[in-house]
C-alpha positions as CSV (number, residue, x, y, z in Angstrom):
1,X,0.0,0.0,0.0
2,X,1.4,3.3,-1.1
3,X,0.8,6.4,1.0
4,X,0.1,9.7,-0.9
5,X,2.3,11.8,1.4
6,X,5.8,11.0,2.6
7,X,5.0,12.7,6.0
8,X,2.0,10.5,6.6
9,X,4.0,7.4,5.7
10,X,6.8,8.4,8.1
11,X,4.3,9.1,11.0
12,X,2.6,5.7,10.3
13,X,6.0,4.0,10.5
14,X,6.9,5.6,13.8
15,X,3.6,5.0,15.4
16,X,3.7,1.3,14.4
17,X,6.7,0.9,16.8
18,X,5.2,0.1,20.3
19,X,8.3,1.2,22.3
20,X,8.2,4.6,20.6
21,X,4.5,5.0,21.3
22,X,5.0,4.0,24.9
23,X,7.9,6.4,25.4
24,X,5.9,9.3,23.9
25,X,2.9,8.5,26.1
26,X,5.1,8.4,29.3
27,X,6.7,11.7,28.4
28,X,3.3,13.3,27.8
29,X,2.0,11.9,31.1
30,X,4.9,13.2,33.1
31,X,4.4,16.7,31.5
32,X,0.8,16.7,32.6
33,X,1.7,15.5,36.1
34,X,4.2,18.4,36.4
35,X,1.6,21.0,35.6
36,X,-0.7,20.3,38.5
37,X,-2.2,23.4,40.2
38,X,-0.8,24.5,43.6
39,X,-3.1,26.4,45.7
40,X,-1.8,29.4,47.6
41,X,-3.4,30.5,50.9
42,X,-5.0,33.9,50.6
43,X,-5.7,36.2,53.5
44,X,-8.0,39.3,53.8
45,X,-6.2,42.4,55.0
46,X,-7.4,45.9,55.8
47,X,-4.6,48.4,55.1
48,X,-3.9,52.1,55.7
49,X,-1.8,53.3,52.8
50,X,0.1,56.6,52.8
51,X,0.7,58.9,49.9
52,X,2.4,62.2,49.6
53,X,0.0,64.9,48.3
54,X,1.0,67.7,46.0
55,X,1.1,70.0,49.1
56,X,3.8,67.7,50.6
57,X,1.4,66.4,53.2
58,X,0.7,62.8,54.0
59,X,-2.7,61.5,53.2
60,X,-4.1,58.1,54.2
61,X,-6.2,55.8,52.0
62,X,-8.0,52.8,53.5
63,X,-8.2,49.6,51.4
64,X,-9.1,46.0,51.7
65,X,-7.1,43.4,49.8
66,X,-7.2,39.6,49.5
67,X,-3.7,38.4,48.6
68,X,-1.1,35.7,49.3
69,X,1.2,36.5,52.2
70,X,4.4,36.6,50.1
71,X,3.0,39.3,47.7
72,X,0.8,41.2,50.2
73,X,2.9,44.4,50.3
74,X,3.1,44.7,46.5
75,X,-0.6,43.9,46.0
76,X,-1.7,46.3,48.7
77,X,0.3,49.1,47.2
78,X,-1.0,48.3,43.7
79,X,-4.6,48.2,45.0
80,X,-4.2,51.5,46.8
81,X,-2.7,53.1,43.7
82,X,-5.9,52.4,41.8
83,X,-7.8,54.9,44.0
84,X,-5.0,57.3,44.9
85,X,-4.4,60.7,43.1
86,X,-0.7,60.5,44.1
87,X,2.0,57.9,44.4
88,X,1.4,55.5,47.3
89,X,4.5,55.3,49.6
90,X,3.5,52.2,51.5
91,X,0.8,50.3,53.4
92,X,0.4,49.0,56.9
93,X,-1.9,46.0,56.9
94,X,-3.9,44.1,59.5
95,X,-5.2,40.5,59.0
96,X,-9.0,40.1,59.1
97,X,-9.3,36.5,60.3
98,X,-13.1,36.6,60.6
99,X,-13.6,36.9,56.8
100,X,-11.7,34.4,54.7
101,X,-11.3,35.0,51.0
102,X,-11.1,32.6,48.1
103,X,-9.9,34.8,45.3
104,X,-7.6,37.9,44.9
105,X,-9.6,41.1,45.3
106,X,-9.0,44.8,45.9
107,X,-11.4,47.3,47.5
108,X,-10.6,51.0,48.0
109,X,-12.8,52.8,50.5
110,X,-14.0,56.3,49.8
111,X,-12.0,59.0,51.5
112,X,-14.0,60.9,54.2
């Protein structure tokens, strides 16, 4: 039986070899096993973030952020920056243990 395309003929020849098919299947299975999802614990934090106004005074912005512990400072600053008219200098956060969170979130409270 003659195949119309040399590529199809080559693929058919390779796939007819059981050890090659087994090796490819094992390699593919190991790749899938290595891509499993790792969940990261998230915590809800209320933060007071400071920014320097154009009058060289410090203003405070209150936010609530749900983030992983390792990235909390960066995520809190980025969250505060979305509602700040000036550059956020930093945030002081306090864990809110009574309200768990399941997904990353950011809430900026209105300034009084």
